[in-house]
py3Dmol code that shows the C-alpha trace and the ligand (Angstrom):
import py3Dmol

protein = """\
ATOM      1  CA  MET A   1      30.156  -0.982 -23.290  1.00  0.00           C
ATOM      2  CA  ASP A   2      29.421   2.638 -22.398  1.00  0.00           C
ATOM      3  CA  VAL A   3      26.289   4.455 -23.469  1.00  0.00           C
ATOM      4  CA  VAL A   4      26.282   8.250 -23.322  1.00  0.00           C
ATOM      5  CA  ILE A   5      22.920   9.907 -23.813  1.00  0.00           C
ATOM      6  CA  ALA A   6      23.036  13.536 -24.932  1.00  0.00           C
ATOM      7  CA  ALA A   7      20.005  15.801 -25.004  1.00  0.00           C
ATOM      8  CA  ASP A   8      20.192  16.443 -28.732  1.00  0.00           C
ATOM      9  CA  PRO A   9      22.364  15.877 -31.834  1.00  0.00           C
ATOM     10  CA  ALA A  10      24.578  18.872 -31.000  1.00  0.00           C
ATOM     11  CA  GLY A  11      25.287  17.415 -27.559  1.00  0.00           C
ATOM     12  CA  ALA A  12      26.034  14.028 -29.109  1.00  0.00           C
ATOM     13  CA  ALA A  13      28.455  15.688 -31.551  1.00  0.00           C
ATOM     14  CA  LYS A  14      30.326  17.387 -28.694  1.00  0.00           C
ATOM     15  CA  ALA A  15      30.469  14.201 -26.621  1.00  0.00           C
ATOM     16  CA  ALA A  16      31.796  12.202 -29.586  1.00  0.00           C
ATOM     17  CA  ALA A  17      34.290  14.949 -30.463  1.00  0.00           C
ATOM     18  CA  ASP A  18      35.528  14.896 -26.855  1.00  0.00           C
ATOM     19  CA  ILE A  19      36.282  11.169 -27.172  1.00  0.00           C
ATOM     20  CA  VAL A  20      38.148  11.698 -30.451  1.00  0.00           C
ATOM     21  CA  ALA A  21      40.058  14.682 -29.058  1.00  0.00           C
ATOM     22  CA  ARG A  22      41.145  12.723 -26.005  1.00  0.00           C
ATOM     23  CA  ALA A  23      42.268   9.803 -28.144  1.00  0.00           C
ATOM     24  CA  LEU A  24      44.266  12.178 -30.360  1.00  0.00           C
ATOM     25  CA  ARG A  25      45.967  13.629 -27.295  1.00  0.00           C
ATOM     26  CA  HIS A  26      46.832  10.220 -25.901  1.00  0.00           C
ATOM     27  CA  ARG A  27      47.734   8.130 -28.896  1.00  0.00           C
ATOM     28  CA  ALA A  28      45.361   7.997 -31.875  1.00  0.00           C
ATOM     29  CA  VAL A  29      46.948   8.581 -35.218  1.00  0.00           C
ATOM     30  CA  ASN A  30      44.918   6.076 -37.207  1.00  0.00           C
ATOM     31  CA  LEU A  31      41.342   7.243 -37.221  1.00  0.00           C
ATOM     32  CA  GLY A  32      38.605   5.069 -38.725  1.00  0.00           C
ATOM     33  CA  VAL A  33      35.838   7.195 -40.217  1.00  0.00           C
ATOM     34  CA  ALA A  34      32.229   6.461 -41.109  1.00  0.00           C
ATOM     35  CA  THR A  35      30.283   8.262 -43.766  1.00  0.00           C
ATOM     36  CA  GLY A  36      26.556   8.994 -43.448  1.00  0.00           C
ATOM     37  CA  SER A  37      24.789  11.888 -41.764  1.00  0.00           C
ATOM     38  CA  SER A  38      25.185  10.870 -38.119  1.00  0.00           C
ATOM     39  CA  PRO A  39      28.880  11.712 -37.595  1.00  0.00           C
ATOM     40  CA  VAL A  40      28.809  14.945 -39.643  1.00  0.00           C
ATOM     41  CA  PRO A  41      28.132  17.310 -36.702  1.00  0.00           C
ATOM     42  CA  ALA A  42      30.979  15.623 -34.796  1.00  0.00           C
ATOM     43  CA  TYR A  43      33.264  16.050 -37.821  1.00  0.00           C
ATOM     44  CA  GLN A  44      32.328  19.731 -37.996  1.00  0.00           C
ATOM     45  CA  GLU A  45      33.016  20.137 -34.294  1.00  0.00           C
ATOM     46  CA  LEU A  46      36.414  18.436 -34.672  1.00  0.00           C
ATOM     47  CA  ALA A  47      37.337  20.527 -37.712  1.00  0.00           C
ATOM     48  CA  GLN A  48      36.426  23.705 -35.833  1.00  0.00           C
ATOM     49  CA  ARG A  49      38.561  22.654 -32.863  1.00  0.00           C
ATOM     50  CA  ALA A  50      41.440  21.971 -35.277  1.00  0.00           C
ATOM     51  CA  GLN A  51      40.979  25.389 -36.914  1.00  0.00           C
ATOM     52  CA  ARG A  52      41.075  27.008 -33.463  1.00  0.00           C
ATOM     53  CA  GLY A  53      44.306  25.118 -32.700  1.00  0.00           C
ATOM     54  CA  GLU A  54      42.719  23.106 -29.876  1.00  0.00           C
ATOM     55  CA  LEU A  55      43.684  19.800 -31.442  1.00  0.00           C
ATOM     56  CA  SER A  56      45.734  18.632 -34.368  1.00  0.00           C
ATOM     57  CA  PHE A  57      45.285  16.023 -37.044  1.00  0.00           C
ATOM     58  CA  GLY A  58      48.896  16.658 -38.063  1.00  0.00           C
ATOM     59  CA  HIS A  59      49.898  13.016 -37.723  1.00  0.00           C
ATOM     60  CA  ALA A  60      46.505  11.448 -38.318  1.00  0.00           C
ATOM     61  CA  ARG A  61      45.692   9.078 -41.120  1.00  0.00           C
ATOM     62  CA  VAL A  62      42.045   8.301 -41.828  1.00  0.00           C
ATOM     63  CA  PHE A  63      40.660   4.944 -42.914  1.00  0.00           C
ATOM     64  CA  LEU A  64      37.293   4.569 -44.586  1.00  0.00           C
ATOM     65  CA  LEU A  65      34.997   1.785 -43.471  1.00  0.00           C
ATOM     66  CA  ASP A  66      33.500   1.019 -46.822  1.00  0.00           C
ATOM     67  CA  GLU A  67      32.941   2.082 -50.415  1.00  0.00           C
ATOM     68  CA  TYR A  68      30.306   1.618 -53.090  1.00  0.00           C
ATOM     69  CA  VAL A  69      31.264  -0.799 -55.843  1.00  0.00           C
ATOM     70  CA  GLY A  70      31.298   0.732 -59.304  1.00  0.00           C
ATOM     71  CA  LEU A  71      31.738   4.377 -58.375  1.00  0.00           C
ATOM     72  CA  PRO A  72      35.060   5.885 -59.457  1.00  0.00           C
ATOM     73  CA  ARG A  73      36.968   7.776 -56.751  1.00  0.00           C
ATOM     74  CA  GLY A  74      35.991  11.114 -58.253  1.00  0.00           C
ATOM     75  CA  HIS A  75      32.238  10.385 -58.156  1.00  0.00           C
ATOM     76  CA  ALA A  76      30.511  12.858 -55.839  1.00  0.00           C
ATOM     77  CA  GLU A  77      28.913  10.050 -53.805  1.00  0.00           C
ATOM     78  CA  SER A  78      31.967   7.816 -53.552  1.00  0.00           C
ATOM     79  CA  TYR A  79      32.808   7.649 -49.880  1.00  0.00           C
ATOM     80  CA  HIS A  80      36.275   8.927 -50.700  1.00  0.00           C
ATOM     81  CA  GLN A  81      34.704  12.197 -51.891  1.00  0.00           C
ATOM     82  CA  VAL A  82      32.097  12.244 -49.143  1.00  0.00           C
ATOM     83  CA  ILE A  83      34.685  12.073 -46.375  1.00  0.00           C
ATOM     84  CA  ARG A  84      36.720  14.842 -48.008  1.00  0.00           C
ATOM     85  CA  ARG A  85      33.620  17.059 -48.145  1.00  0.00           C
ATOM     86  CA  ASP A  86      32.306  16.171 -44.699  1.00  0.00           C
ATOM     87  CA  PHE A  87      35.552  16.043 -42.760  1.00  0.00           C
ATOM     88  CA  THR A  88      39.106  15.908 -44.053  1.00  0.00           C
ATOM     89  CA  GLU A  89      39.208  19.134 -46.092  1.00  0.00           C
ATOM     90  CA  ALA A  90      38.007  21.228 -43.153  1.00  0.00           C
ATOM     91  CA  ALA A  91      40.159  19.278 -40.680  1.00  0.00           C
ATOM     92  CA  GLY A  92      43.312  19.890 -42.730  1.00  0.00           C
ATOM     93  CA  ILE A  93      43.985  16.225 -43.502  1.00  0.00           C
ATOM     94  CA  PRO A  94      45.560  15.840 -46.962  1.00  0.00           C
ATOM     95  CA  ASP A  95      44.207  13.345 -49.516  1.00  0.00           C
ATOM     96  CA  SER A  96      47.463  11.411 -49.282  1.00  0.00           C
ATOM     97  CA  ARG A  97      46.430  10.402 -45.760  1.00  0.00           C
ATOM     98  CA  ILE A  98      43.003   9.046 -46.685  1.00  0.00           C
ATOM     99  CA  GLU A  99      42.942   5.267 -47.042  1.00  0.00           C
ATOM    100  CA  GLY A 100      39.985   3.334 -48.375  1.00  0.00           C
ATOM    101  CA  PRO A 101      38.969   0.400 -50.519  1.00  0.00           C
ATOM    102  CA  ARG A 102      38.619   1.174 -54.227  1.00  0.00           C
ATOM    103  CA  GLY A 103      35.116   0.478 -55.454  1.00  0.00           C
ATOM    104  CA  ASP A 104      36.320   0.679 -59.037  1.00  0.00           C
ATOM    105  CA  ALA A 105      39.012  -2.010 -58.661  1.00  0.00           C
ATOM    106  CA  ALA A 106      39.030  -4.622 -61.419  1.00  0.00           C
ATOM    107  CA  ASP A 107      39.512  -7.452 -58.915  1.00  0.00           C
ATOM    108  CA  LEU A 108      37.287  -6.707 -55.933  1.00  0.00           C
ATOM    109  CA  ILE A 109      38.324  -9.769 -53.946  1.00  0.00           C
ATOM    110  CA  ALA A 110      41.987  -8.803 -54.233  1.00  0.00           C
ATOM    111  CA  GLU A 111      41.056  -5.220 -53.345  1.00  0.00           C
ATOM    112  CA  ALA A 112      39.317  -6.366 -50.159  1.00  0.00           C
ATOM    113  CA  ASP A 113      42.412  -8.317 -49.133  1.00  0.00           C
ATOM    114  CA  ARG A 114      44.648  -5.383 -50.051  1.00  0.00           C
ATOM    115  CA  TYR A 115      42.659  -3.042 -47.826  1.00  0.00           C
ATOM    116  CA  ASP A 116      42.793  -5.363 -44.801  1.00  0.00           C
ATOM    117  CA  HIS A 117      46.546  -5.484 -45.390  1.00  0.00           C
ATOM    118  CA  VAL A 118      46.800  -1.673 -45.595  1.00  0.00           C
ATOM    119  CA  ILE A 119      45.100  -1.358 -42.208  1.00  0.00           C
ATOM    120  CA  THR A 120      47.402  -3.948 -40.667  1.00  0.00           C
ATOM    121  CA  THR A 121      50.609  -2.545 -42.120  1.00  0.00           C
ATOM    122  CA  HIS A 122      49.766   0.889 -40.719  1.00  0.00           C
ATOM    123  CA  GLY A 123      49.456  -0.662 -37.273  1.00  0.00           C
ATOM    124  CA  GLY A 124      45.661  -0.990 -37.061  1.00  0.00           C
ATOM    125  CA  ILE A 125      42.920   1.491 -36.233  1.00  0.00           C
ATOM    126  CA  ASP A 126      43.351   3.409 -32.974  1.00  0.00           C
ATOM    127  CA  LEU A 127      39.868   4.896 -32.840  1.00  0.00           C
ATOM    128  CA  GLN A 128      36.971   3.916 -35.077  1.00  0.00           C
ATOM    129  CA  ILE A 129      34.000   6.239 -35.527  1.00  0.00           C
ATOM    130  CA  LEU A 130      30.802   4.420 -36.539  1.00  0.00           C
ATOM    131  CA  GLY A 131      27.211   5.188 -37.455  1.00  0.00           C
ATOM    132  CA  ILE A 132      24.449   2.597 -37.467  1.00  0.00           C
ATOM    133  CA  GLY A 133      21.945   1.727 -40.182  1.00  0.00           C
ATOM    134  CA  THR A 134      18.232   1.516 -39.409  1.00  0.00           C
ATOM    135  CA  ASN A 135      18.572  -2.254 -39.847  1.00  0.00           C
ATOM    136  CA  GLY A 136      21.445  -2.443 -37.348  1.00  0.00           C
ATOM    137  CA  HIS A 137      24.248  -2.508 -39.904  1.00  0.00           C
ATOM    138  CA  ILE A 138      27.650  -0.997 -39.243  1.00  0.00           C
ATOM    139  CA  ALA A 139      29.763  -0.033 -42.235  1.00  0.00           C
ATOM    140  CA  PHE A 140      27.961  -2.117 -44.874  1.00  0.00           C
ATOM    141  CA  ASN A 141      27.698  -5.298 -42.808  1.00  0.00           C
ATOM    142  CA  GLU A 142      24.068  -6.080 -43.440  1.00  0.00           C
ATOM    143  CA  PRO A 143      22.065  -8.512 -41.314  1.00  0.00           C
ATOM    144  CA  PRO A 144      22.943 -11.321 -41.126  1.00  0.00           C
ATOM    145  CA  SER A 145      26.717 -10.799 -41.141  1.00  0.00           C
ATOM    146  CA  SER A 146      29.340 -13.135 -39.769  1.00  0.00           C
ATOM    147  CA  LEU A 147      30.573 -11.700 -36.508  1.00  0.00           C
ATOM    148  CA  SER A 148      34.150 -12.463 -37.555  1.00  0.00           C
ATOM    149  CA  SER A 149      33.889 -11.306 -41.184  1.00  0.00           C
ATOM    150  CA  ARG A 150      36.788  -9.563 -42.918  1.00  0.00           C
ATOM    151  CA  THR A 151      36.771  -6.865 -45.589  1.00  0.00           C
ATOM    152  CA  ARG A 152      34.740  -8.206 -48.500  1.00  0.00           C
ATOM    153  CA  VAL A 153      32.194  -7.542 -51.230  1.00  0.00           C
ATOM    154  CA  VAL A 154      28.601  -7.420 -49.997  1.00  0.00           C
ATOM    155  CA  ALA A 155      25.159  -6.907 -51.520  1.00  0.00           C
ATOM    156  CA  LEU A 156      23.343  -3.935 -50.018  1.00  0.00           C
ATOM    157  CA  ALA A 157      19.988  -4.552 -48.318  1.00  0.00           C
ATOM    158  CA  GLU A 158      17.016  -2.899 -50.002  1.00  0.00           C
ATOM    159  CA  GLN A 159      16.431  -0.967 -46.760  1.00  0.00           C
ATOM    160  CA  THR A 160      19.966   0.451 -46.989  1.00  0.00           C
ATOM    161  CA  ARG A 161      19.556   1.375 -50.644  1.00  0.00           C
ATOM    162  CA  GLU A 162      16.296   3.150 -49.788  1.00  0.00           C
ATOM    163  CA  ASP A 163      17.898   4.920 -46.815  1.00  0.00           C
ATOM    164  CA  ASN A 164      20.844   6.049 -48.943  1.00  0.00           C
ATOM    165  CA  SER A 165      18.804   6.975 -52.028  1.00  0.00           C
ATOM    166  CA  ARG A 166      18.519  10.514 -50.613  1.00  0.00           C
ATOM    167  CA  PHE A 167      22.101  11.067 -51.768  1.00  0.00           C
ATOM    168  CA  PHE A 168      21.354  10.016 -55.365  1.00  0.00           C
ATOM    169  CA  HIS A 169      18.940  11.279 -58.032  1.00  0.00           C
ATOM    170  CA  HIS A 170      17.011   8.007 -58.042  1.00  0.00           C
ATOM    171  CA  ILE A 171      17.093   4.770 -56.054  1.00  0.00           C
ATOM    172  CA  ASP A 172      18.178   2.962 -59.226  1.00  0.00           C
ATOM    173  CA  ASP A 173      21.399   4.985 -59.084  1.00  0.00           C
ATOM    174  CA  VAL A 174      22.306   3.538 -55.663  1.00  0.00           C
ATOM    175  CA  PRO A 175      24.887   0.783 -56.226  1.00  0.00           C
ATOM    176  CA  GLN A 176      23.844  -2.791 -55.451  1.00  0.00           C
ATOM    177  CA  LEU A 177      27.239  -3.820 -54.086  1.00  0.00           C
ATOM    178  CA  ALA A 178      29.836  -2.411 -51.730  1.00  0.00           C
ATOM    179  CA  LEU A 179      33.225  -3.216 -50.282  1.00  0.00           C
ATOM    180  CA  THR A 180      33.125  -3.113 -46.516  1.00  0.00           C
ATOM    181  CA  GLN A 181      35.380  -3.770 -43.593  1.00  0.00           C
ATOM    182  CA  GLY A 182      34.047  -6.871 -41.849  1.00  0.00           C
ATOM    183  CA  LEU A 183      32.796  -7.089 -38.300  1.00  0.00           C
ATOM    184  CA  GLY A 184      36.005  -8.895 -37.372  1.00  0.00           C
ATOM    185  CA  THR A 185      38.055  -6.135 -38.996  1.00  0.00           C
ATOM    186  CA  ILE A 186      36.141  -3.372 -37.225  1.00  0.00           C
ATOM    187  CA  SER A 187      36.385  -5.197 -33.889  1.00  0.00           C
ATOM    188  CA  GLU A 188      40.171  -4.984 -34.042  1.00  0.00           C
ATOM    189  CA  ALA A 189      40.049  -1.207 -33.602  1.00  0.00           C
ATOM    190  CA  ARG A 190      41.469  -0.326 -30.199  1.00  0.00           C
ATOM    191  CA  GLU A 191      38.574   1.956 -29.367  1.00  0.00           C
ATOM    192  CA  ILE A 192      35.187   2.492 -30.998  1.00  0.00           C
ATOM    193  CA  VAL A 193      32.638   5.289 -30.766  1.00  0.00           C
ATOM    194  CA  LEU A 194      29.260   4.828 -32.436  1.00  0.00           C
ATOM    195  CA  ILE A 195      27.103   7.895 -33.023  1.00  0.00           C
ATOM    196  CA  ALA A 196      23.317   7.614 -33.504  1.00  0.00           C
ATOM    197  CA  THR A 197      20.748  10.384 -33.458  1.00  0.00           C
ATOM    198  CA  GLY A 198      17.035  10.565 -34.161  1.00  0.00           C
ATOM    199  CA  ALA A 199      14.012   8.418 -33.321  1.00  0.00           C
ATOM    200  CA  HIS A 200      14.402   6.417 -36.542  1.00  0.00           C
ATOM    201  CA  LYS A 201      17.584   4.920 -35.048  1.00  0.00           C
ATOM    202  CA  ALA A 202      15.973   3.965 -31.715  1.00  0.00           C
ATOM    203  CA  PRO A 203      15.049   0.339 -32.640  1.00  0.00           C
ATOM    204  CA  ALA A 204      18.531  -0.350 -34.034  1.00  0.00           C
ATOM    205  CA  VAL A 205      20.218   1.212 -30.979  1.00  0.00           C
ATOM    206  CA  ALA A 206      18.057  -0.843 -28.595  1.00  0.00           C
ATOM    207  CA  ALA A 207      18.798  -4.061 -30.504  1.00  0.00           C
ATOM    208  CA  ALA A 208      22.521  -3.317 -30.587  1.00  0.00           C
ATOM    209  CA  VAL A 209      22.844  -2.347 -26.923  1.00  0.00           C
ATOM    210  CA  GLU A 210      20.283  -4.560 -25.209  1.00  0.00           C
ATOM    211  CA  GLY A 211      19.488  -7.322 -27.680  1.00  0.00           C
ATOM    212  CA  PRO A 212      21.403 -10.571 -28.044  1.00  0.00           C
ATOM    213  CA  LEU A 213      24.830 -10.554 -29.666  1.00  0.00           C
ATOM    214  CA  ALA A 214      23.661 -11.821 -33.024  1.00  0.00           C
ATOM    215  CA  ALA A 215      24.379 -11.739 -36.742  1.00  0.00           C
ATOM    216  CA  ARG A 216      20.882 -10.328 -37.282  1.00  0.00           C
ATOM    217  CA  CYS A 217      22.005  -7.099 -35.587  1.00  0.00           C
ATOM    218  CA  PRO A 218      25.600  -6.539 -36.768  1.00  0.00           C
ATOM    219  CA  ALA A 219      26.123  -3.589 -34.396  1.00  0.00           C
ATOM    220  CA  SER A 220      25.577  -5.940 -31.444  1.00  0.00           C
ATOM    221  CA  ILE A 221      29.174  -7.105 -32.033  1.00  0.00           C
ATOM    222  CA  LEU A 222      30.174  -3.996 -30.072  1.00  0.00           C
ATOM    223  CA  GLN A 223      28.885  -5.680 -26.890  1.00  0.00           C
ATOM    224  CA  TRP A 224      31.975  -7.867 -27.264  1.00  0.00           C
ATOM    225  CA  HIS A 225      34.410  -4.975 -27.611  1.00  0.00           C
ATOM    226  CA  PRO A 226      36.436  -3.954 -24.534  1.00  0.00           C
ATOM    227  CA  ARG A 227      36.313  -0.249 -25.326  1.00  0.00           C
ATOM    228  CA  ALA A 228      33.188   0.768 -27.204  1.00  0.00           C
ATOM    229  CA  THR A 229      30.967   3.776 -26.524  1.00  0.00           C
ATOM    230  CA  PHE A 230      27.547   4.492 -27.980  1.00  0.00           C
ATOM    231  CA  VAL A 231      26.933   8.244 -28.121  1.00  0.00           C
ATOM    232  CA  VAL A 232      23.244   8.797 -28.771  1.00  0.00           C
ATOM    233  CA  ASP A 233      20.758  11.604 -28.423  1.00  0.00           C
ATOM    234  CA  ALA A 234      17.584  11.270 -26.364  1.00  0.00           C
ATOM    235  CA  ALA A 235      15.492  10.325 -29.402  1.00  0.00           C
ATOM    236  CA  ALA A 236      17.828   7.501 -30.450  1.00  0.00           C
ATOM    237  CA  ALA A 237      17.914   6.323 -26.810  1.00  0.00           C
ATOM    238  CA  SER A 238      14.136   6.291 -26.479  1.00  0.00           C
ATOM    239  CA  GLN A 239      13.730   2.503 -26.787  1.00  0.00           C
ATOM    240  CA  LEU A 240      16.470   1.573 -24.315  1.00  0.00           C
ATOM    241  CA  GLU A 241      15.057  -0.147 -21.251  1.00  0.00           C
ATOM    242  CA  LEU A 242      17.895  -0.435 -18.752  1.00  0.00           C
ATOM    243  CA  PRO A 243      18.007   2.574 -16.408  1.00  0.00           C
ATOM    244  CA  ALA A 244      21.698   3.086 -15.719  1.00  0.00           C
ATOM    245  CA  TYR A 245      23.159   4.774 -18.785  1.00  0.00           C
ATOM    246  CA  GLY A 246      25.418   7.809 -18.521  1.00  0.00           C
ATOM    247  CA  ARG A 247      24.013  11.227 -19.248  1.00  0.00           C
ATOM    248  CA  GLU A 248      26.381  13.577 -21.001  1.00  0.00           C
ATOM    249  CA  ARG A 249      28.367  15.596 -18.469  1.00  0.00           C
ATOM    250  CA  LYS A 250      30.880  18.136 -19.604  1.00  0.00           C
ATOM    251  CA  GLY A 251      34.504  17.108 -19.238  1.00  0.00           C
ATOM    252  CA  THR A 252      33.935  14.054 -17.071  1.00  0.00           C
ATOM    253  CA  ARG A 253      34.685  11.218 -19.389  1.00  0.00           C
ATOM    254  CA  ASP A 254      38.439  10.816 -19.359  1.00  0.00           C
ATOM    255  CA  ARG A 255      39.086   7.110 -19.516  1.00  0.00           C
ATOM    256  CA  GLY A 256      42.729   7.729 -20.388  1.00  0.00           C
TER     257      GLY A 256
END
"""
ligand_1 = """\
16
LIG
C 25.758 3.957 -44.612
C 27.203 3.711 -44.187
C 27.313 3.436 -42.718
C 26.491 4.440 -41.928
C 25.037 4.300 -42.318
C 24.108 5.187 -41.523
O 25.080 2.829 -44.961
N 27.791 2.643 -44.914
O 28.674 3.505 -42.326
O 26.652 4.217 -40.551
O 24.952 4.642 -43.688
O 24.048 6.451 -42.117
P 23.353 7.716 -41.484
O 24.255 8.178 -40.409
O 23.252 8.693 -42.611
O 22.026 7.291 -40.986
"""
view = py3Dmol.view(width=600, height=400)
view.addModel(protein, "pdb")
view.setStyle({"model": 0}, {"cartoon": {"style": "trace"}})
view.addModel(ligand_1, "xyz")
view.setStyle({"model": 1}, {"stick": {}})
view.zoomTo()
view.show()
């Protein structure tokens, strides 16, 4: 596992965008995308590079990690809408190339299976972008989550509902359930980049990077992945203990 420590969120956004850009050049057409605030500066950076003609999402298809149960696709806080607002519209990726689980499906269990199948039939995720919850969740895999879980319906932790209530009028409006790719599903991505910024993420980053591989910290599953990079800013890195992590250096991280 690689850990890249940038000075600030803008540096983290550039470092993460560099990884995505390189993957697009080499192979990535299926891009897994996380919602939440952490990847937004990287999405903006990528969209700007696309607008300047420095990279192209012309063949890319994006795959959402998760979706709130009960919100129709058109709801402003459905992750389908959020990713359009935060990324795909500016990046020039049409709606027809956004895949995601439907939180308003009548049969949620069948919908979870359908979405796993959609990912597989498109050949799997080439590069997955992740954030991390303050409780160590990735996507909506709350602690404890089976390390081999598949896409499924989950109950959101109260901590997550509180964290995400800033996007809703009131915490009671935050859905109780979500559909999420499982840790096993996410682990099948060929490459993963997790973005975390801010001191409030420091305990979760430390547990994920240096703690035991354990269901109580779902992001620790990335220790098992052959090609995972944590891109963090100095504040999010502040509780890491091991000395030998990479500092962000311009243009030096071509792993092919
Ligand atoms: C949500 C999403 C996660 C995201 C997390 C952190 O719960 N389901 O995919 O990583 O929030 O969000 P933020 O980056 O806003 O802290």
